[in-house]
GUDOLUM-39404 format. One line per 8 residues: number of its first residue (from 1); their letters; for each residue z, y, x of C-alpha. Coordinates in steps of 0.02 Angstrom, whole numbers. Last residue first. Example, Ala and Ser with C-alpha at 12.3 -4.5 7.8 and 13.67 -1.06 7.14 Angstrom:
2) sa) 357/-53/684  390/-225/615
END
This chain:
759) xxxxxxxx) 12312/4815/4090  12149/4731/4060  12196/4743/3874  12223/4930/3886  12049/4949/3969  11970/4850/3824  12052/4946/3680  11999/5099/3769
751) xxxxxxxx) 11826/5047/3774  11825/4980/3604  11892/5147/3533  11761/5237/3628  11627/5113/3564  11694/5141/3388  11678/5326/3407  11497/5318/3449
743) xxxxxxxx) 11460/5198/3310  11527/5302/3168  11355/5352/3091  11304/5483/2972  11130/5550/3033  11100/5738/3079  10930/5774/3140  10958/5894/3284
735) xxxxxxxx) 10931/6073/3256  10856/6147/3422  10748/6278/3336  10683/6399/3471  10529/6277/3503  10479/6260/3314  10496/6441/3284  10379/6487/3421
727) xxxxxxxx) 10250/6365/3350  10282/6428/3166  10249/6608/3237  10089/6550/3331  10018/6476/3157  9906/6333/3152  9804/6202/3266  9882/6118/3406
719) xxxxxxxx) 9763/6010/3526  9837/5883/3650  9735/5790/3776  9743/5628/3895  9890/5530/3836  9966/5636/3687  10109/5556/3596  10223/5674/3699
711) xxxxxxxx) 10165/5817/3612  10218/5750/3433  10394/5693/3496  10426/5869/3578  10363/5947/3407  10504/5849/3310  10634/5876/3461  10598/6068/3442
703) xxxxxxxx) 10627/6070/3247  10509/6124/3104  10545/5971/2989  10703/6035/2921  10645/6211/2911  10529/6182/2781  10339/6136/2781  10260/6291/2872
695) xxxxxxxx) 10112/6253/2976  10072/6186/3145  9927/6043/3130  9947/5931/3292  9784/5842/3353  9822/5704/3473  9697/5624/3596  9711/5477/3689
687) xxxxxxxx) 9852/5404/3583  10026/5335/3618  10128/5249/3513  10321/5231/3514  10357/5354/3384  10190/5400/3286  10274/5364/3097  10402/5512/3129
679) xxxxxxxx) 10270/5635/3179  10184/5597/3008  10017/5510/3011  9843/5579/2994  9691/5448/2971  9831/5336/2934  9791/5292/2747  9943/5226/2655
671) xxxxxxxx) 10003/5039/2632  10164/4952/2574  10100/4993/2396  9957/4874/2442  10075/4729/2456  10080/4691/2271  9889/4680/2269  9879/4546/2418
663) xxxxxxxx) 9862/4588/2607  9789/4472/2712  9831/4484/2905  9750/4483/3063  9840/4532/3212  9717/4591/3331  9784/4778/3349  9833/4772/3155
655) xxxxxxxx) 9675/4701/3076  9682/4701/2888  9601/4575/2772  9620/4649/2598  9658/4567/2422  9616/4602/2239  9529/4431/2202  9397/4537/2128
647) xxxxxxxx) 9405/4684/2239  9387/4572/2393  9397/4698/2536  9357/4673/2718  9407/4734/2895  9535/4863/2838  9589/4950/3003  9759/4939/3074
639) xxxxxxxx) 9925/5057/3100  10099/4979/3129  10218/5125/3075  10360/5017/2979  10331/4835/3026  10220/4687/2992  10306/4520/3010  10252/4334/3037
631) xxxxxxxx) 10157/4251/3159  10020/4124/3183  9928/4091/3352  9734/4065/3350  9708/4216/3449  9812/4323/3328  9850/4273/3151  9961/4355/3025
623) xxxxxxxx) 10092/4311/2897  10192/4459/2796  10353/4399/2783  10473/4528/2876  10397/4673/2783  10451/4845/2872  10395/4988/2776  10253/5108/2780
615) xxxxxxxx) 10109/4993/2854  9983/5103/2912  9789/5121/2865  9618/5179/2951  9482/5118/2820  9334/5014/2885  9324/4940/2714  9390/5053/2582
607) xxxxxxxx) 9548/5091/2497  9544/5216/2370  9725/5294/2337  9811/5372/2180  9865/5218/2102  9753/5071/2186  9563/5096/2189  9480/4968/2294
599) xxxxxxxx) 9332/4980/2401  9181/4869/2464  9066/4952/2592  8877/4911/2569  8852/5052/2441  8935/5184/2542  9104/5280/2516  9132/5379/2664
591) xxxxxxxx) 9237/5339/2816  9252/5483/2932  9228/5637/2825  9282/5570/2661  9422/5474/2733  9470/5637/2835  9479/5753/2684  9594/5626/2586
583) xxxxxxxx) 9698/5596/2747  9715/5782/2770  9795/5820/2607  9905/5678/2590  9962/5686/2769  10018/5871/2764  9908/6007/2817  9923/6129/2668
575) xxxxxxxx) 10094/6046/2615  10166/5869/2595  10183/5725/2703  10257/5828/2842  10265/5855/3020  10080/5809/3077  10009/5690/3205  9806/5669/3189
567) xxxxxxxx) 9755/5538/3303  9588/5542/3396  9543/5401/3519  9400/5330/3389  9323/5511/3356  9296/5517/3555  9157/5397/3549  9029/5524/3470
559) xxxxxxxx) 9020/5620/3638  9140/5733/3735  9078/5900/3692  8977/5872/3527  9099/5733/3475  9251/5869/3501  9166/6001/3404  9091/5902/3261
551) xxxxxxxx) 9195/5766/3152  9363/5780/3234  9367/5965/3277  9280/6010/3095  9406/5909/3016  9551/5985/3100  9480/6152/3070  9455/6120/2901
543) xxxxxxxx) 9637/6069/2878  9695/6232/2958  9607/6356/2868  9711/6364/2713  9862/6404/2834  9787/6574/2876  9866/6629/3051  9746/6495/3137
535) xxxxxxxx) 9780/6508/3316  9706/6359/3417  9814/6298/3548  9748/6187/3684  9823/6057/3813  9711/5938/3907  9586/6028/4010  9666/6195/4034
527) xxxxxxxx) 9567/6336/4123  9581/6456/3971  9776/6431/3998  9917/6404/3882  10091/6372/3928  10205/6307/3804  10356/6401/3750  10522/6367/3822
519) xxxxxxxx) 10669/6288/3735  10690/6154/3884  10612/6022/3774  10458/6132/3750  10454/6167/3924  10463/5976/3967  10312/5945/3836  10223/6088/3913
511) xxxxxxxx) 10229/6018/4092  10179/5835/4029  10034/5888/3939  9979/6035/4047  9866/5959/4167  9759/6066/4301  9824/5957/4441  9876/5799/4372
503) xxxxxxxx) 10055/5763/4319  10147/5592/4332  10299/5635/4465  10413/5756/4364  10599/5749/4434  10718/5737/4283  10776/5566/4265  10947/5549/4179
495) xxxxxxxx) 11061/5409/4217  11181/5339/4091  11325/5219/4152  11424/5183/3967  11563/5227/3876  11524/5401/3861  11511/5375/3671  11373/5526/3655
487) xxxxxxxx) 11244/5412/3759  11280/5254/3657  11263/5373/3500  11101/5452/3562  11028/5275/3591  11083/5205/3419  11032/5340/3297  11061/5245/3147
479) xxxxxxxx) 10941/5183/3000  10761/5133/3027  10617/5262/3093  10724/5284/3241  10785/5449/3302  10667/5592/3363  10643/5620/3549  10726/5721/3675
471) xxxxxxxx) 10835/5552/3727  10676/5473/3806  10706/5292/3829  10757/5151/3943  10900/5022/3887  10944/4903/4026  11056/4756/3972  11141/4638/4104
463) xxxxxxxx) 11199/4463/4045  11385/4399/4069  11405/4394/3878  11239/4308/3827  11122/4417/3714  11057/4355/3552  11206/4453/3442  11152/4595/3554
455) xxxxxxxx) 10981/4599/3491  11021/4571/3314  11155/4721/3321  11007/4830/3381  10889/4782/3258  11021/4819/3125  11055/4987/3200  10887/5053/3238
447) xxxxxxxx) 10787/5035/3406  10669/5186/3421  10772/5285/3547  10757/5115/3662  10576/5152/3690  10597/5006/3834  10709/4866/3827  10762/4767/3993
439) xxxxxxxx) 10867/4611/3949  10928/4532/4109  11017/4357/4109  10866/4277/4024  10890/4120/3908  10911/4208/3740  11065/4159/3639  11067/4008/3509
431) xxxxxxxx) 11243/4007/3431  11260/4191/3453  11086/4227/3397  10899/4185/3429  10820/4106/3285  10827/4272/3191  10856/4325/3022  10763/4458/2933
423) xxxxxxxx) 10854/4552/2800  10831/4579/2617  10817/4400/2575  10667/4281/2568  10649/4251/2756  10510/4208/2886  10597/4182/3038  10610/4313/3186
415) xxxxxxxx) 10595/4233/3371  10725/4355/3446  10578/4391/3572  10459/4409/3430  10567/4544/3342  10610/4631/3502  10421/4660/3532  10369/4556/3691
407) xxxxxxxx) 10330/4600/3864  10243/4493/3983  10242/4562/4159  10094/4664/4244  10231/4804/4245  10124/4958/4184  10006/4839/4059  10154/4735/3998
399) xxxxxxxx) 10257/4899/3951  10098/4972/3859  10077/4802/3756  10262/4819/3716  10260/5005/3661  10109/4958/3543  10192/4804/3477  10346/4906/3429
391) xxxxxxxx) 10535/4899/3465  10495/4849/3650  10533/4708/3755  10555/4642/3936  10654/4480/3968  10720/4448/4157  10778/4293/4251  10893/4340/4400
383) xxxxxxxx) 10860/4269/4563  10928/4406/4675  10741/4439/4732  10687/4447/4550  10822/4574/4499  10747/4678/4652  10575/4664/4585  10613/4685/4396
375) xxxxxxxx) 10718/4840/4452  10589/4920/4543  10466/4898/4411  10575/4973/4274  10604/5114/4389  10410/5144/4414  10393/5142/4223  10529/5268/4206
367) xxxxxxxx) 10462/5394/4329  10480/5555/4267  10304/5581/4198  10353/5593/4020  10540/5633/3974  10683/5539/4044  10819/5427/3992  10904/5274/4078
359) xxxxxxxx) 11054/5184/3997  11127/5047/4100  11240/4907/4041  11319/4762/4141  11408/4847/4280  11374/4903/4460  11197/4825/4484  11094/4923/4354
351) xxxxxxxx) 11206/5076/4429  11131/5055/4594  10963/5060/4519  10983/5211/4426  11059/5309/4575  10894/5255/4677  10787/5331/4529  10891/5491/4527
343) xxxxxxxx) 10875/5511/4707  10692/5490/4708  10606/5319/4747  10499/5326/4899  10344/5214/4879  10228/5085/4973  10276/4964/4836  10317/4813/4960
335) xxxxxxxx) 10423/4944/5072  10506/5029/4918  10558/4866/4863  10626/4824/5032  10721/4984/5054  10794/4955/4866  10840/4782/4927  10944/4846/5082
327) xxxxxxxx) 11028/4972/4963  11073/4823/4837  11163/4723/4974  11252/4879/5044  11311/4906/4859  11380/4733/4839  11323/4662/4666  11445/4650/4521
319) xxxxxxxx) 11472/4513/4406  11424/4553/4224  11573/4548/4105  11624/4742/4092  11463/4805/4017  11423/4662/3909  11600/4664/3832  11579/4833/3785
311) xxxxxxxx) 11404/4815/3714  11472/4662/3618  11621/4758/3527  11526/4907/3481  11359/4838/3428  11443/4703/3329  11562/4825/3238  11412/4946/3194
303) xxxxxxxx) 11314/4798/3128  11474/4741/3020  11495/4904/2942  11302/4908/2907  11308/4734/2828  11481/4782/2714  11396/4936/2650  11469/5087/2731
295) xxxxxxxx) 11595/5222/2677  11650/5351/2786  11831/5435/2797  11858/5602/2878  12008/5674/2948  11977/5615/3125  11846/5475/3120  11891/5356/2983
287) xxxxxxxx) 11806/5186/2952  11765/5103/2782  11690/4942/2716  11609/4888/2568  11595/4716/2488  11756/4663/2576  11853/4637/2410  11957/4771/2474
279) xxxxxxxx) 11824/4897/2492  11753/4844/2327  11908/4900/2245  11936/5061/2344  11739/5105/2310  11768/5073/2134  11919/5169/2108  11840/5316/2202
271) xxxxxxxx) 11699/5308/2075  11819/5291/1925  11912/5451/1986  11740/5546/2002  11705/5514/1827  11526/5439/1791  11353/5524/1759  11281/5384/1858
263) xxxxxxxx) 11186/5495/1984  11297/5643/1975  11463/5550/1994  11378/5451/2135  11331/5591/2235  11504/5679/2234  11578/5517/2274  11466/5486/2419
255) xxxxxxxx) 11497/5653/2480  11675/5643/2480  11684/5470/2563  11581/5528/2698  11410/5422/2701  11364/5275/2810  11215/5221/2915  11118/5369/2875
247) xxxxxxxx) 10933/5364/2914  10878/5474/2775  10767/5368/2668  10823/5199/2714  10996/5224/2743  11022/5359/2622  10941/5231/2479  11057/5089/2541
239) xxxxxxxx) 11213/5187/2530  11159/5268/2354  11104/5084/2289  11280/5026/2342  11375/5148/2243  11257/5114/2092  11288/4940/2098  11467/4952/2101
231) xxxxxxxx) 11466/5079/1963  11350/4966/1865  11459/4808/1894  11611/4906/1846  11548/4961/1674  11564/5151/1650  11402/5169/1573  11422/5035/1450
223) xxxxxxxx) 11314/4876/1460  11238/4858/1296  11078/4731/1344  10960/4872/1333  11078/4978/1445  11082/4846/1573  10893/4823/1568  10876/5009/1599
215) xxxxxxxx) 10995/4996/1740  10897/4864/1820  10740/4968/1808  10831/5122/1881  10915/5007/2028  10745/4945/2087  10660/4779/2064  10556/4693/2200
207) xxxxxxxx) 10682/4694/2345  10802/4565/2266  11001/4522/2286  11064/4700/2238  10923/4769/2142  10904/4621/2020  11086/4573/2042  11120/4730/1923
199) xxxxxxxx) 11063/4636/1776  11243/4548/1772  11279/4417/1652  11114/4447/1558  11029/4431/1734  11102/4265/1780  11068/4196/1612  10879/4247/1620
191) xxxxxxxx) 10876/4179/1787  10957/4002/1769  10782/3915/1744  10738/3954/1918  10844/4088/2017  10759/4139/2165  10580/4076/2126  10593/4147/1944
183) xxxxxxxx) 10645/4324/2016  10491/4312/2127  10365/4276/1981  10444/4398/1884  10411/4533/1997  10224/4484/1996  10223/4488/1825  10291/4659/1820
175) xxxxxxxx) 10468/4719/1758  10543/4825/1627  10458/4787/1454  10423/4606/1500  10590/4556/1563  10652/4448/1416  10485/4377/1370  10423/4340/1542
167) xxxxxxxx) 10608/4264/1587  10603/4145/1418  10426/4094/1463  10477/4040/1639  10630/3945/1566  10520/3856/1453  10403/3797/1579  10540/3738/1671
159) xxxxxxxx) 10603/3644/1520  10437/3568/1505  10447/3504/1680  10608/3439/1662  10560/3340/1507  10419/3266/1591  10522/3210/1733  10642/3132/1612
151) xxxxxxxx) 10501/3032/1531  10436/2971/1695  10597/2903/1731  10614/2820/1572  10431/2738/1593  10284/2818/1505  10138/2698/1507  10154/2634/1336
143) xxxxxxxx) 10248/2748/1218  10430/2704/1188  10474/2801/1340  10444/2956/1245  10599/2933/1149  10697/2942/1301  10638/3133/1302  10754/3169/1150
135) xxxxxxxx) 10800/3360/1148  10646/3435/1267  10507/3312/1241  10561/3271/1063  10557/3462/1013  10400/3487/1092  10307/3347/1001  10389/3387/828
127) xxxxxxxx) 10215/3447/766  10141/3264/792  10265/3132/865  10146/2982/895  9980/3045/896  10042/3199/1005  10121/3082/1131  9967/2974/1144
119) xxxxxxxx) 9835/3119/1154  9946/3197/1288  9945/3032/1396  9757/3030/1386  9733/3217/1420  9855/3222/1569  10048/3232/1549  10167/3210/1724
111) xxxxxxxx) 10195/3382/1753  10177/3496/1600  10038/3618/1604  9904/3497/1633  9785/3568/1504  9792/3416/1399  9975/3466/1345  9919/3635/1297
103) xxxxxxxx) 9771/3578/1195  9871/3435/1109  9998/3568/1053  9880/3673/991  9794/3523/877  9972/3467/835  10029/3634/767  10118/3793/868
95) xxxxxxxx) 10098/3828/1042  10240/3925/1118  10206/4096/1169  10190/4167/1364  10210/4356/1383  10096/4426/1504  10116/4594/1579  9986/4725/1665
87) xxxxxxxx) 9822/4628/1611  9656/4703/1644  9544/4661/1498  9375/4631/1565  9195/4701/1548  9058/4679/1670  9058/4557/1814  8977/4664/1960
79) xxxxxxxx) 9034/4857/1911  9192/4791/1825  9216/4875/1656  9408/4899/1608  9495/4877/1442  9673/4896/1457  9851/4798/1484  9963/4691/1379
71) xxxxxxxx) 9923/4497/1358  10007/4383/1227  9985/4209/1268  9962/4036/1187  9923/3905/1315  9783/3780/1320  9742/3810/1504  9887/3869/1617
63) xxxxxxxx) 9995/4031/1643  10110/4008/1787  10088/4176/1855  9980/4293/1761  9937/4433/1899  9772/4515/1832  9612/4475/1732  9567/4429/1551
55) xxxxxxxx) 9381/4382/1518  9349/4374/1328  9300/4246/1191  9317/4308/1007  9383/4242/862  9504/4377/800  9648/4268/866  9579/4292/1042
47) xxxxxxxx) 9500/4143/1140  9545/4188/1309  9434/4133/1462  9552/4175/1606  9546/4261/1786  9717/4240/1881  9801/4336/2028  9966/4245/2041
39) xxxxxxxx) 9982/4316/2230  9995/4160/2337  9933/4038/2196  9768/4127/2166  9691/4067/2014  9508/4074/1951  9404/4025/1793  9558/3959/1689
31) xxxxxxxx) 9499/3902/1535  9526/3927/1339  9684/4010/1353  9744/4036/1186  9762/4212/1099  9850/4374/1064  9791/4536/1147  9866/4710/1169
23) xxxxxxxx) 9807/4868/1227  9688/4912/1091  9552/5040/1108  9419/4905/1128  9436/4843/934  9415/4648/961  9262/4583/870  9134/4599/999
15) xxxxxxxx) 8995/4460/1005  9040/4306/1086  9070/4275/1284  8998/4107/1334  8874/4183/1464  9013/4292/1527  9120/4150/1594  8965/4057/1668
7) xxxxxxx) 8916/4211/1756  9098/4224/1822  9101/4054/1886  8923/4080/1963  8978/4237/2049  9112/4126/2148  9298/4168/2145
END
């Protein structure tokens, strides 16, 4: 939007006649000053019923010149453009009277009608124009220039506008304008009818409306609390919620019934009947391990089944390479690389050629990268075609740098397509598998269940799969515990690398990481150059110490450039040194407000040009450009920098390691500041310098593997700040994060079944 346009609008504003305390305006759209078709952000001149011309701004999908509207919102004052009415909800009203109808049709709101045609139609039919267009479109063909075909197109367009208007009115008290736009795109003029029949489709088939809002609409429509569609939607909601928040692929039926009874206020018997009915219909799935029955959504049940069946098929179908031949090739690789492989590394290489699946685990410095290079060289000698991939962009980049071979994210390797449903679709699948016959995946602990299922669907039976990861790290951000389940099943060759190679003299990071993993306190030395612990028994001092280290102490010792290399990684969002508290302090310190920097307030955040931000959920549709190449998908944990902000258009340009993406207002809720991030969100990334606050934040987040994961993110320096007693507790607390899955049992059964078939 240009300043000139806004100045013109403001010059035509009339003396105030509308009470500025009101939160509702009704009037006619005199003109569209600006409209962004991507996010529906619109600036209009509104002639209110009180006779004042005002500027209204906000998401107003499908609003056109000449339309009568009722706007809900509040008065604001923009620093550059002055007084505006900020719109939260828009209701489209049908114009009445020939003059208003003419203005509406002249505004090109109905396809096929411009100002000249509008005048002809209104002159002929007057106040009955809308009735004629909707009910008797053939009458329009009596007007010169309007054929029967064109009359039909005009009527269809008008009915479409009526459908949009009906949807807006129907949903105005529950759903924002942006969500309404998405809903109309999905169901069109049928939207209101679809919602009336079953409001819960809003939370089941879209990702823009939650269960609570769908439930509120259902109550308003008179759906009883024990309506079958409500109970089904509630059970599915609880399963999906636990998958996204707690990582559970499934839930024990007793726990699910207990949770659903409390959440939905329904009788336990009805919940069990609902689960049984939906399981029989195939919408839910169940699987029994021992005496416990687990309940899945259909998608996650299918994912586990796919992973179990295809992993066993891959493992047993790859042709074996003779051991003496492998031995000669290892010797040749050692000679080429001027290296001697350890006993564990040689074992891993042999296992990679004995069966189709190999799992390699090991902590930092144990030679995982050296092993990958050896495997690639030997596979190449034998004529295999290899694909390298990792779950995140940063991990793929590190893999490429270490091997000097191209590595991609798994999403990119599988050629993810832009989709509008709740899951991504991949161009590579069973009917279009990957061309390579060796797939090597690094940082395998980060692979969640749906992504693993997609990877296996695209991997040809007869290919080899090598999974490399650190079993001591936290499980994936997404649902499931895939790497741990594969290892626990005992179904595949698994080699653990234990010998430490990469440890510089005087370095403590790698050694202390292994000590923590073994349940031993880290060594602390005055001569240390890369591992430090600053004891702060008073938790109130921790945030100030973190800020002082970043802003003063480290730059004073190592130069100002070190600020860009530091990442704060903390156990929790909440607490004295959680991300919420630290991000506010660090933003104010590292990127303070300045006149030249544009900023935008969104809920409790202020996003500012130069801010470091993180994507907090997978968005498979976000578009980006990098080096002239278009791509899609920004994922949970991706970190970027806000390059530009357009406050008036309500959008930001963000740089995610060279991937430039434009974020619209409705996407802002997917972002958080990333000066401080949680340990869970740091997985798969490495940073030159890591600061780790150590404070009380609940026993669930004070575990050994969480501390180990945090420390292993540090490449050159790790600094722990906080309480010594909490540090000791974390090292001793070997509590593993429990995630409900059935994958390891499915794998064992699939292995037994395959063995029986072979007999």
